[in-house]
PQR file with spaces between the fields and no chain letter, atoms N, CA, C, O and H, PARSE charges and radii, in Angstrom:
ATOM       1  N    MET     1       7.307   -4.248   -1.654 -0.4000 1.5000
ATOM       2  CA   MET     1       6.142   -3.431   -1.530 -0.0000 2.0000
ATOM       3  C    MET     1       6.906   -2.081   -1.218  0.5500 1.7000
ATOM       4  O    MET     1       6.917   -1.107   -1.971 -0.5500 1.4000
ATOM       5  N    TYR     2       7.432   -2.153   -0.207 -0.4000 1.5000
ATOM       6  CA   TYR     2       8.170   -1.034    0.631 -0.0000 2.0000
ATOM       7  C    TYR     2       9.033   -0.314   -0.514  0.5500 1.7000
ATOM       8  O    TYR     2       8.946    0.896   -0.309 -0.5500 1.4000
ATOM       9  H    TYR     2       7.424   -2.944    0.405  0.4000 1.0000
ATOM      10  N    ASN     3       9.747   -0.547   -1.518 -0.4000 1.5000
ATOM      11  CA   ASN     3      10.463    0.147   -2.692 -0.0000 2.0000
ATOM      12  C    ASN     3       9.314    0.744   -3.792  0.5500 1.7000
ATOM      13  O    ASN     3       9.604    1.570   -4.658 -0.5500 1.4000
ATOM      14  H    ASN     3       9.818   -1.531   -1.683  0.4000 1.0000
ATOM      15  N    ILE     4       8.353    0.341   -3.655 -0.4000 1.5000
ATOM      16  CA   ILE     4       7.418    0.669   -4.796 -0.0000 2.0000
ATOM      17  C    ILE     4       6.811    2.025   -3.986  0.5500 1.7000
ATOM      18  O    ILE     4       6.984    3.102   -4.558 -0.5500 1.4000
ATOM      19  H    ILE     4       8.118   -0.330   -2.952  0.4000 1.0000
ATOM      20  N    VAL     5       6.192    2.029   -2.841 -0.4000 1.5000
ATOM      21  CA   VAL     5       5.731    2.933   -2.112 -0.0000 2.0000
ATOM      22  C    VAL     5       6.770    4.488   -2.188  0.5500 1.7000
ATOM      23  O    VAL     5       6.563    5.660   -2.503 -0.5500 1.4000
ATOM      24  H    VAL     5       6.052    1.154   -2.377  0.4000 1.0000
ATOM      25  N    ASP     6       7.812    3.770   -1.757 -0.4000 1.5000
ATOM      26  CA   ASP     6       8.920    4.890   -1.652 -0.0000 2.0000
ATOM      27  C    ASP     6       9.271    5.151   -2.817  0.5500 1.7000
ATOM      28  O    ASP     6       9.810    6.252   -2.705 -0.5500 1.4000
ATOM      29  H    ASP     6       7.980    2.818   -1.502  0.4000 1.0000
ATOM      30  N    ALA     7       9.319    4.834   -3.937 -0.4000 1.5000
ATOM      31  CA   ALA     7       9.537    5.142   -4.874 -0.0000 2.0000
ATOM      32  C    ALA     7       8.379    6.213   -5.775  0.5500 1.7000
ATOM      33  O    ALA     7       8.649    7.053   -6.634 -0.5500 1.4000
ATOM      34  H    ALA     7       8.881    3.939   -4.029  0.4000 1.0000
ATOM      35  N    ILE     8       6.900    5.780   -5.158 -0.4000 1.5000
ATOM      36  CA   ILE     8       6.130    6.893   -5.425 -0.0000 2.0000
ATOM      37  C    ILE     8       6.311    8.420   -4.568  0.5500 1.7000
ATOM      38  O    ILE     8       6.238    9.572   -4.994 -0.5500 1.4000
ATOM      39  H    ILE     8       6.681    5.098   -4.460  0.4000 1.0000
ATOM      40  N    TYR     9       6.575    7.892   -3.195 -0.4000 1.5000
ATOM      41  CA   TYR     9       6.993    8.990   -2.427 -0.0000 2.0000
ATOM      42  C    TYR     9       7.781   10.176   -2.946  0.5500 1.7000
ATOM      43  O    TYR     9       7.603   11.384   -3.099 -0.5500 1.4000
ATOM      44  H    TYR     9       6.634    6.956   -2.849  0.4000 1.0000
ATOM      45  N    GLN    10       8.792    9.222   -3.160 -0.4000 1.5000
ATOM      46  CA   GLN    10      10.060   10.401   -4.006 -0.0000 2.0000
ATOM      47  C    GLN    10       9.620   11.198   -5.236  0.5500 1.7000
ATOM      48  O    GLN    10       9.953   12.367   -5.432 -0.5500 1.4000
ATOM      49  H    GLN    10       8.937    8.241   -3.035  0.4000 1.0000
ATOM      50  N    MET    11       8.620   10.263   -6.283 -0.4000 1.5000
ATOM      51  CA   MET    11       8.392   10.830   -7.561 -0.0000 2.0000
ATOM      52  C    MET    11       7.114   12.173   -7.315  0.5500 1.7000
ATOM      53  O    MET    11       6.921   13.162   -8.022 -0.5500 1.4000
ATOM      54  H    MET    11       8.350    9.313   -6.124  0.4000 1.0000
ATOM      55  N    VAL    12       6.517   11.814   -6.266 -0.4000 1.5000
ATOM      56  CA   VAL    12       4.844   12.660   -6.078 -0.0000 2.0000
ATOM      57  C    VAL    12       5.408   13.921   -4.705  0.5500 1.7000
ATOM      58  O    VAL    12       4.976   15.022   -4.366 -0.5500 1.4000
ATOM      59  H    VAL    12       6.674   11.010   -5.692  0.4000 1.0000
ATOM      60  N    GLY    13       6.375   13.185   -4.301 -0.4000 1.5000
ATOM      61  CA   GLY    13       6.518   14.146   -3.244 -0.0000 2.0000
ATOM      62  C    GLY    13       5.545   13.607   -1.813  0.5500 1.7000
ATOM      63  O    GLY    13       4.654   12.772   -1.966 -0.5500 1.4000
ATOM      64  H    GLY    13       6.726   12.290   -4.576  0.4000 1.0000
ATOM      65  N    GLN    14       5.882   14.254   -0.347 -0.4000 1.5000
ATOM      66  CA   GLN    14       5.152   13.797    0.610 -0.0000 2.0000
ATOM      67  C    GLN    14       3.751   14.961    0.506  0.5500 1.7000
ATOM      68  O    GLN    14       3.791   16.137    0.145 -0.5500 1.4000
ATOM      69  H    GLN    14       6.606   14.933   -0.223  0.4000 1.0000
ATOM      70  N    GLN    15       2.610   14.183    0.940 -0.4000 1.5000
ATOM      71  CA   GLN    15       1.265   14.551    0.926 -0.0000 2.0000
ATOM      72  C    GLN    15       1.122   14.518    2.421  0.5500 1.7000
ATOM      73  O    GLN    15       1.736   13.749    3.160 -0.5500 1.4000
ATOM      74  H    GLN    15       2.578   13.228    1.233  0.4000 1.0000
ATOM      75  N    PRO    16       0.136   15.548    2.843 -0.5600 1.5000
ATOM      76  CA   PRO    16      -0.339   15.487    4.044  0.2800 2.0000
ATOM      77  C    PRO    16      -1.383   14.230    4.015  0.5500 1.7000
ATOM      78  O    PRO    16      -2.337   13.968    3.283 -0.5500 1.4000
ATOM      79  N    GLN    17      -0.741   13.517    5.216 -0.4000 1.5000
ATOM      80  CA   GLN    17      -1.442   12.432    5.541 -0.0000 2.0000
ATOM      81  C    GLN    17      -1.844   12.246    7.160  0.5500 1.7000
ATOM      82  O    GLN    17      -1.859   13.122    8.024 -0.5500 1.4000
ATOM      83  H    GLN    17       0.034   13.730    5.811  0.4000 1.0000
ATOM      84  N    THR    18      -2.162   10.832    7.290 -0.4000 1.5000
ATOM      85  CA   THR    18      -2.114   10.871    8.909 -0.0000 2.0000
ATOM      86  C    THR    18      -1.323   10.178    9.552  0.5500 1.7000
ATOM      87  O    THR    18      -0.723    9.379    8.834 -0.5500 1.4000
ATOM      88  H    THR    18      -2.149   10.120    6.588  0.4000 1.0000
ATOM      89  N    GLU    19      -1.034   10.137   10.723 -0.4000 1.5000
ATOM      90  CA   GLU    19       0.197   10.034   11.243 -0.0000 2.0000
ATOM      91  C    GLU    19       0.574    8.634   11.007  0.5500 1.7000
ATOM      92  O    GLU    19       1.752    8.275   11.020 -0.5500 1.4000
ATOM      93  H    GLU    19      -1.522   10.786   11.306  0.4000 1.0000
ATOM      94  N    ASP    20      -0.665    7.636   10.736 -0.4000 1.5000
ATOM      95  CA   ASP    20      -0.227    6.072   10.583 -0.0000 2.0000
ATOM      96  C    ASP    20       0.485    6.199    9.177  0.5500 1.7000
ATOM      97  O    ASP    20       1.267    5.271    8.969 -0.5500 1.4000
ATOM      98  H    ASP    20      -1.622    7.927   10.726  0.4000 1.0000
ATOM      99  N    GLU    21       0.401    7.063    8.242 -0.4000 1.5000
ATOM     100  CA   GLU    21       0.736    6.969    6.962 -0.0000 2.0000
ATOM     101  C    GLU    21       1.429    8.046    6.496  0.5500 1.7000
ATOM     102  O    GLU    21       1.152    8.489    5.381 -0.5500 1.4000
ATOM     103  H    GLU    21      -0.234    7.817    8.411  0.4000 1.0000
ATOM     104  N    ASN    22       2.498    8.666    7.328 -0.4000 1.5000
ATOM     105  CA   ASN    22       3.265    9.533    7.149 -0.0000 2.0000
ATOM     106  C    ASN    22       4.739    9.539    6.563  0.5500 1.7000
ATOM     107  O    ASN    22       5.509   10.434    6.214 -0.5500 1.4000
ATOM     108  H    ASN    22       2.723    8.307    8.233  0.4000 1.0000
ATOM     109  N    THR    23       4.812    7.908    6.612 -0.4000 1.5000
ATOM     110  CA   THR    23       6.281    7.544    5.631 -0.0000 2.0000
ATOM     111  C    THR    23       5.696    6.561    5.204  0.5500 1.7000
ATOM     112  O    THR    23       4.586    6.168    5.563 -0.5500 1.4000
ATOM     113  H    THR    23       4.187    7.180    6.896  0.4000 1.0000
ATOM     114  N    PRO    24       6.869    5.769    3.863 -0.5600 1.5000
ATOM     115  CA   PRO    24       6.466    5.060    3.200  0.2800 2.0000
ATOM     116  C    PRO    24       6.331    3.812    4.065  0.5500 1.7000
ATOM     117  O    PRO    24       5.360    3.080    3.876 -0.5500 1.4000
ATOM     118  N    GLN    25       7.277    3.501    5.045 -0.4000 1.5000
ATOM     119  CA   GLN    25       7.462    2.393    5.839 -0.0000 2.0000
ATOM     120  C    GLN    25       5.721    2.414    6.446  0.5500 1.7000
ATOM     121  O    GLN    25       4.904    1.574    6.068 -0.5500 1.4000
ATOM     122  H    GLN    25       8.066    4.096    5.198  0.4000 1.0000
ATOM     123  N    LYS    26       5.436    3.366    7.283 -0.4000 1.5000
ATOM     124  CA   LYS    26       3.928    3.128    7.555 -0.0000 2.0000
ATOM     125  C    LYS    26       3.077    2.944    6.861  0.5500 1.7000
ATOM     126  O    LYS    26       2.300    2.022    7.110 -0.5500 1.4000
ATOM     127  H    LYS    26       6.099    4.048    7.590  0.4000 1.0000
ATOM     128  N    ARG    27       2.944    3.578    5.976 -0.4000 1.5000
ATOM     129  CA   ARG    27       2.122    3.054    4.711 -0.0000 2.0000
ATOM     130  C    ARG    27       2.059    1.733    4.214  0.5500 1.7000
ATOM     131  O    ARG    27       1.012    1.088    4.266 -0.5500 1.4000
ATOM     132  H    ARG    27       3.576    4.327    5.775  0.4000 1.0000
ATOM     133  N    VAL    28       3.255    1.222    3.669 -0.4000 1.5000
ATOM     134  CA   VAL    28       3.502   -0.166    3.239 -0.0000 2.0000
ATOM     135  C    VAL    28       2.537   -1.401    4.622  0.5500 1.7000
ATOM     136  O    VAL    28       1.669   -2.253    4.430 -0.5500 1.4000
ATOM     137  H    VAL    28       4.106    1.746    3.627  0.4000 1.0000
ATOM     138  N    ASP    29       3.302   -0.881    6.075 -0.4000 1.5000
ATOM     139  CA   ASP    29       2.655   -1.581    6.682 -0.0000 2.0000
ATOM     140  C    ASP    29       1.202   -1.707    7.032  0.5500 1.7000
ATOM     141  O    ASP    29       0.563   -2.755    7.137 -0.5500 1.4000
ATOM     142  H    ASP    29       4.007   -0.189    6.231  0.4000 1.0000
ATOM     143  N    LYS    30       0.722   -0.314    7.217 -0.4000 1.5000
ATOM     144  CA   LYS    30      -0.730   -0.628    6.846 -0.0000 2.0000
ATOM     145  C    LYS    30      -1.523   -1.356    5.750  0.5500 1.7000
ATOM     146  O    LYS    30      -2.473   -2.121    5.913 -0.5500 1.4000
ATOM     147  H    LYS    30       1.240    0.536    7.131  0.4000 1.0000
ATOM     148  N    ILE    31      -0.907   -0.943    4.525 -0.4000 1.5000
ATOM     149  CA   ILE    31      -1.853   -1.833    3.666 -0.0000 2.0000
ATOM     150  C    ILE    31      -1.176   -3.205    3.842  0.5500 1.7000
ATOM     151  O    ILE    31      -1.992   -4.102    3.631 -0.5500 1.4000
ATOM     152  H    ILE    31      -0.135   -0.322    4.393  0.4000 1.0000
ATOM     153  N    PHE    32      -0.080   -3.613    4.127 -0.4000 1.5000
ATOM     154  CA   PHE    32       0.135   -5.239    4.352 -0.0000 2.0000
ATOM     155  C    PHE    32      -1.009   -5.455    5.357  0.5500 1.7000
ATOM     156  O    PHE    32      -2.009   -6.004    4.896 -0.5500 1.4000
ATOM     157  H    PHE    32       0.583   -2.884    4.298  0.4000 1.0000
ATOM     158  N    ASP    33      -1.023   -5.079    6.780 -0.4000 1.5000
ATOM     159  CA   ASP    33      -1.715   -5.458    7.505 -0.0000 2.0000
ATOM     160  C    ASP    33      -3.475   -5.560    7.285  0.5500 1.7000
ATOM     161  O    ASP    33      -4.215   -6.021    8.154 -0.5500 1.4000
ATOM     162  H    ASP    33      -0.210   -4.633    7.155  0.4000 1.0000
ATOM     163  N    GLN    34      -3.801   -5.203    6.382 -0.4000 1.5000
ATOM     164  CA   GLN    34      -5.188   -4.826    6.059 -0.0000 2.0000
ATOM     165  C    GLN    34      -5.170   -5.926    5.073  0.5500 1.7000
ATOM     166  O    GLN    34      -6.250   -6.516    5.070 -0.5500 1.4000
ATOM     167  H    GLN    34      -3.200   -4.828    5.676  0.4000 1.0000
ATOM     168  N    MET    35      -4.420   -6.342    4.342 -0.4000 1.5000
ATOM     169  CA   MET    35      -4.246   -7.160    3.034 -0.0000 2.0000
ATOM     170  C    MET    35      -4.188   -8.605    3.963  0.5500 1.7000
ATOM     171  O    MET    35      -5.120   -9.407    3.899 -0.5500 1.4000
ATOM     172  H    MET    35      -3.542   -5.863    4.344  0.4000 1.0000
ATOM     173  N    ASP    36      -3.024   -8.839    4.809 -0.4000 1.5000
ATOM     174  CA   ASP    36      -2.893   -9.981    5.283 -0.0000 2.0000
ATOM     175  C    ASP    36      -3.963  -10.669    6.188  0.5500 1.7000
ATOM     176  O    ASP    36      -3.848  -10.637    7.413 -0.5500 1.4000
ATOM     177  H    ASP    36      -2.267   -8.188    4.862  0.4000 1.0000
ATOM     178  N    LYS    37      -5.015  -11.297    5.561 -0.4000 1.5000
ATOM     179  CA   LYS    37      -6.011  -11.773    6.534 -0.0000 2.0000
ATOM     180  C    LYS    37      -5.855  -12.702    7.733  0.5500 1.7000
ATOM     181  O    LYS    37      -6.262  -12.641    8.894 -0.5500 1.4000
ATOM     182  H    LYS    37      -5.108  -11.323    4.565  0.4000 1.0000
ATOM     183  N    ASN    38      -4.996  -13.740    6.931 -0.4000 1.5000
ATOM     184  CA   ASN    38      -4.954  -14.730    8.001 -0.0000 2.0000
ATOM     185  C    ASN    38      -3.323  -14.237    8.938  0.5500 1.7000
ATOM     186  O    ASN    38      -3.021  -14.946    9.897 -0.5500 1.4000
ATOM     187  H    ASN    38      -4.666  -13.790    5.988  0.4000 1.0000
ATOM     188  N    HIS    39      -2.547  -13.235    8.632 -0.4000 1.5000
ATOM     189  CA   HIS    39      -1.728  -12.689    9.627 -0.0000 2.0000
ATOM     190  C    HIS    39      -0.349  -13.504    9.785  0.5500 1.7000
ATOM     191  O    HIS    39       0.443  -13.518   10.727 -0.5500 1.4000
ATOM     192  H    HIS    39      -2.793  -12.659    7.853  0.4000 1.0000
ATOM     193  N    ASP    40      -0.328  -14.108    8.678 -0.4000 1.5000
ATOM     194  CA   ASP    40       1.112  -15.063    8.336 -0.0000 2.0000
ATOM     195  C    ASP    40       2.503  -14.217    7.994  0.5500 1.7000
ATOM     196  O    ASP    40       3.611  -14.752    7.955 -0.5500 1.4000
ATOM     197  H    ASP    40      -0.972  -14.097    7.913  0.4000 1.0000
ATOM     198  N    ASP    41       2.299  -13.059    7.796 -0.4000 1.5000
ATOM     199  CA   ASP    41       3.026  -11.963    7.563 -0.0000 2.0000
ATOM     200  C    ASP    41       3.985  -12.580    5.933  0.5500 1.7000
ATOM     201  O    ASP    41       5.172  -12.602    5.608 -0.5500 1.4000
ATOM     202  H    ASP    41       1.399  -12.624    7.828  0.4000 1.0000
ATOM     203  N    ARG    42       2.478  -13.071    5.166 -0.4000 1.5000
ATOM     204  CA   ARG    42       2.966  -13.314    3.587 -0.0000 2.0000
ATOM     205  C    ARG    42       1.443  -13.228    3.037  0.5500 1.7000
ATOM     206  O    ARG    42       0.417  -13.654    3.566 -0.5500 1.4000
ATOM     207  H    ARG    42       1.513  -13.053    5.430  0.4000 1.0000
ATOM     208  N    LEU    43       1.612  -12.569    1.854 -0.4000 1.5000
ATOM     209  CA   LEU    43       0.599  -12.006    1.102 -0.0000 2.0000
ATOM     210  C    LEU    43       0.379  -12.764    0.064  0.5500 1.7000
ATOM     211  O    LEU    43       1.083  -12.558   -0.925 -0.5500 1.4000
ATOM     212  H    LEU    43       2.446  -12.223    1.424  0.4000 1.0000
ATOM     213  N    THR    44      -0.784  -13.976    0.004 -0.4000 1.5000
ATOM     214  CA   THR    44      -0.713  -14.679   -1.183 -0.0000 2.0000
ATOM     215  C    THR    44      -1.491  -13.495   -2.444  0.5500 1.7000
ATOM     216  O    THR    44      -2.005  -12.385   -2.304 -0.5500 1.4000
ATOM     217  H    THR    44      -1.357  -14.143    0.807  0.4000 1.0000
ATOM     218  N    LEU    45      -1.311  -14.186   -3.392 -0.4000 1.5000
ATOM     219  CA   LEU    45      -2.304  -13.375   -4.511 -0.0000 2.0000
ATOM     220  C    LEU    45      -3.637  -13.323   -3.923  0.5500 1.7000
ATOM     221  O    LEU    45      -4.160  -12.246   -3.636 -0.5500 1.4000
ATOM     222  H    LEU    45      -0.894  -15.088   -3.506  0.4000 1.0000
ATOM     223  N    GLU    46      -4.274  -14.584   -3.709 -0.4000 1.5000
ATOM     224  CA   GLU    46      -5.831  -14.074   -3.720 -0.0000 2.0000
ATOM     225  C    GLU    46      -6.023  -13.243   -2.494  0.5500 1.7000
ATOM     226  O    GLU    46      -7.157  -12.790   -2.336 -0.5500 1.4000
ATOM     227  H    GLU    46      -3.849  -15.459   -3.942  0.4000 1.0000
ATOM     228  N    GLU    47      -4.800  -12.865   -1.288 -0.4000 1.5000
ATOM     229  CA   GLU    47      -5.489  -12.083   -0.445 -0.0000 2.0000
ATOM     230  C    GLU    47      -4.991  -10.357   -1.029  0.5500 1.7000
ATOM     231  O    GLU    47      -5.471   -9.316   -0.579 -0.5500 1.4000
ATOM     232  H    GLU    47      -3.879  -13.233   -1.417  0.4000 1.0000
ATOM     233  N    PHE    48      -4.020  -10.446   -2.021 -0.4000 1.5000
ATOM     234  CA   PHE    48      -3.419   -8.961   -2.280 -0.0000 2.0000
ATOM     235  C    PHE    48      -5.141   -8.779   -3.493  0.5500 1.7000
ATOM     236  O    PHE    48      -5.650   -7.665   -3.617 -0.5500 1.4000
ATOM     237  H    PHE    48      -3.630  -11.291   -2.387  0.4000 1.0000
ATOM     238  N    ARG    49      -5.670   -9.851   -4.114 -0.4000 1.5000
ATOM     239  CA   ARG    49      -6.546   -9.632   -5.374 -0.0000 2.0000
ATOM     240  C    ARG    49      -7.773   -9.145   -4.104  0.5500 1.7000
ATOM     241  O    ARG    49      -8.331   -8.087   -4.395 -0.5500 1.4000
ATOM     242  H    ARG    49      -5.256  -10.756   -4.013  0.4000 1.0000
ATOM     243  N    GLU    50      -8.118   -9.621   -3.110 -0.4000 1.5000
ATOM     244  CA   GLU    50      -9.487   -9.588   -2.105 -0.0000 2.0000
ATOM     245  C    GLU    50      -9.068   -8.332   -1.548  0.5500 1.7000
ATOM     246  O    GLU    50      -9.982   -7.507   -1.552 -0.5500 1.4000
ATOM     247  H    GLU    50      -7.665  -10.480   -2.873  0.4000 1.0000
ATOM     248  N    GLY    51      -7.875   -7.877   -1.024 -0.4000 1.5000
ATOM     249  CA   GLY    51      -7.522   -6.694   -0.787 -0.0000 2.0000
ATOM     250  C    GLY    51      -7.758   -5.120   -1.465  0.5500 1.7000
ATOM     251  O    GLY    51      -8.151   -4.059   -0.980 -0.5500 1.4000
ATOM     252  H    GLY    51      -7.132   -8.547   -1.021  0.4000 1.0000
ATOM     253  N    SER    52      -7.351   -5.498   -2.712 -0.4000 1.5000
ATOM     254  CA   SER    52      -7.109   -4.483   -3.669 -0.0000 2.0000
ATOM     255  C    SER    52      -8.855   -4.245   -4.146  0.5500 1.7000
ATOM     256  O    SER    52      -9.406   -3.180   -4.422 -0.5500 1.4000
ATOM     257  H    SER    52      -7.031   -6.360   -3.105  0.4000 1.0000
ATOM     258  N    LYS    53      -9.371   -5.458   -4.125 -0.4000 1.5000
ATOM     259  CA   LYS    53     -10.639   -5.236   -4.317 -0.0000 2.0000
ATOM     260  C    LYS    53     -11.904   -4.512   -3.127  0.5500 1.7000
ATOM     261  O    LYS    53     -12.951   -3.923   -3.397 -0.5500 1.4000
ATOM     262  H    LYS    53      -8.923   -6.324   -3.901  0.4000 1.0000
ATOM     263  N    ALA    54     -11.476   -4.746   -2.176 -0.4000 1.5000
ATOM     264  CA   ALA    54     -12.034   -4.563   -0.966 -0.0000 2.0000
ATOM     265  C    ALA    54     -11.743   -2.801   -0.797  0.5500 1.7000
ATOM     266  O    ALA    54     -12.575   -2.069   -0.261 -0.5500 1.4000
ATOM     267  H    ALA    54     -10.626   -5.224   -1.957  0.4000 1.0000
ATOM     268  N    ASP    55     -10.452   -2.305   -1.341 -0.4000 1.5000
ATOM     269  CA   ASP    55      -9.968   -0.776   -0.735 -0.0000 2.0000
ATOM     270  C    ASP    55      -9.281   -0.731   -1.959  0.5500 1.7000
ATOM     271  O    ASP    55      -8.208   -1.317   -2.098 -0.5500 1.4000
ATOM     272  H    ASP    55      -9.776   -2.900   -1.776  0.4000 1.0000
ATOM     273  N    PRO    56     -10.072    0.237   -3.303 -0.5600 1.5000
ATOM     274  CA   PRO    56      -9.186    0.532   -4.557  0.2800 2.0000
ATOM     275  C    PRO    56      -8.200    1.446   -4.636  0.5500 1.7000
ATOM     276  O    PRO    56      -7.605    1.657   -5.693 -0.5500 1.4000
ATOM     277  N    ARG    57      -7.918    2.118   -3.437 -0.4000 1.5000
ATOM     278  CA   ARG    57      -7.110    3.184   -2.723 -0.0000 2.0000
ATOM     279  C    ARG    57      -5.694    2.497   -2.822  0.5500 1.7000
ATOM     280  O    ARG    57      -4.645    3.078   -3.102 -0.5500 1.4000
ATOM     281  H    ARG    57      -8.401    1.946   -2.579  0.4000 1.0000
ATOM     282  N    ILE    58      -5.874    0.937   -2.497 -0.4000 1.5000
ATOM     283  CA   ILE    58      -4.210    0.491   -2.537 -0.0000 2.0000
ATOM     284  C    ILE    58      -4.077    0.546   -3.912  0.5500 1.7000
ATOM     285  O    ILE    58      -3.163    1.275   -4.296 -0.5500 1.4000
ATOM     286  H    ILE    58      -6.726    0.465   -2.269  0.4000 1.0000
ATOM     287  N    VAL    59      -4.788   -0.069   -4.846 -0.4000 1.5000
ATOM     288  CA   VAL    59      -4.262   -0.113   -6.280 -0.0000 2.0000
ATOM     289  C    VAL    59      -3.622    1.164   -6.773  0.5500 1.7000
ATOM     290  O    VAL    59      -2.652    1.327   -7.513 -0.5500 1.4000
ATOM     291  H    VAL    59      -5.531   -0.661   -4.534  0.4000 1.0000
ATOM     292  N    GLN    60      -4.660    2.290   -5.988 -0.4000 1.5000
ATOM     293  CA   GLN    60      -4.317    3.485   -7.040 -0.0000 2.0000
ATOM     294  C    GLN    60      -3.112    3.982   -6.321  0.5500 1.7000
ATOM     295  O    GLN    60      -2.350    4.685   -6.984 -0.5500 1.4000
ATOM     296  H    GLN    60      -5.448    2.158   -5.387  0.4000 1.0000
ATOM     297  N    ALA    61      -2.705    3.658   -4.666 -0.4000 1.5000
ATOM     298  CA   ALA    61      -1.314    3.931   -4.612 -0.0000 2.0000
ATOM     299  C    ALA    61      -0.321    3.384   -4.913  0.5500 1.7000
ATOM     300  O    ALA    61       0.800    3.789   -4.603 -0.5500 1.4000
ATOM     301  H    ALA    61      -3.324    3.087   -4.127  0.4000 1.0000
ATOM     302  N    LEU    62      -0.596    2.233   -5.659 -0.4000 1.5000
ATOM     303  CA   LEU    62       0.948    1.082   -5.909 -0.0000 2.0000
ATOM     304  C    LEU    62       0.754    1.639   -7.589  0.5500 1.7000
ATOM     305  O    LEU    62       1.707    1.250   -8.265 -0.5500 1.4000
ATOM     306  H    LEU    62      -1.506    1.905   -5.911  0.4000 1.0000
ATOM     307  N    SER    63      -0.220    2.419   -8.358 -0.4000 1.5000
ATOM     308  CA   SER    63       0.031    2.755   -9.529 -0.0000 2.0000
ATOM     309  C    SER    63       0.928    3.943   -9.729  0.5500 1.7000
ATOM     310  O    SER    63       1.313    4.810   -8.945 -0.5500 1.4000
ATOM     311  H    SER    63      -0.994    2.734   -7.809  0.4000 1.0000
ATOM     312  N    LEU    64       1.138    3.743  -10.939 -0.4000 1.5000
ATOM     313  CA   LEU    64       2.261    4.993  -11.461 -0.0000 2.0000
ATOM     314  C    LEU    64       1.741    5.716  -12.448  0.5500 1.7000
ATOM     315  O    LEU    64       2.233    5.798  -13.574 -0.5500 1.4000
ATOM     316  H    LEU    64       0.825    3.038  -11.576  0.4000 1.0000
ATOM     317  N    GLY    65       0.329    6.485  -11.920 -0.4000 1.5000
ATOM     318  CA   GLY    65      -0.434    7.364  -12.640 -0.0000 2.0000
ATOM     319  C    GLY    65      -1.477    6.690  -14.310  0.5500 1.7000
ATOM     320  O    GLY    65      -2.041    7.335  -15.194 -0.5500 1.4000
ATOM     321  H    GLY    65      -0.071    6.419  -11.005  0.4000 1.0000
ATOM     322  N    GLY    66      -1.366    5.567  -14.154 -0.4000 1.5000
ATOM     323  CA   GLY    66      -2.288    4.767  -15.238 -0.0000 2.0000
ATOM     324  C    GLY    66      -3.504    5.131  -14.971  0.5500 1.7000
ATOM     325  O    GLY    66      -3.855    4.918  -13.810 -0.5500 1.4000
ATOM     326  H    GLY    66      -0.908    5.044  -13.435  0.4000 1.0000
ATOM     327  N    ASP    67      -4.540    5.786  -15.920 -0.4000 1.5000
ATOM     328  CA   ASP    67      -5.805    5.921  -15.936 -0.0000 2.0000
ATOM     329  C    ASP    67      -6.626    4.754  -16.293  0.5500 1.7000
ATOM     330  O    ASP    67      -7.853    4.847  -16.319 -0.5500 1.4000
ATOM     331  H    ASP    67      -4.254    5.958  -16.863  0.4000 1.0000
């Protein structure tokens, strides 16, 4: 996931963000923590699906400009 977010940062550049999202790693950590409901440091497909439904910004952040 880090590689995807890092590539997005490189493509679109740094945008003004809060302190907990001002680097690709911090952004990934925040998204991961929100999705990992059982805190086992792994995302199941179900956790990813539910996390994406709960916060559409996650899918938007991971998308590459598709409408």
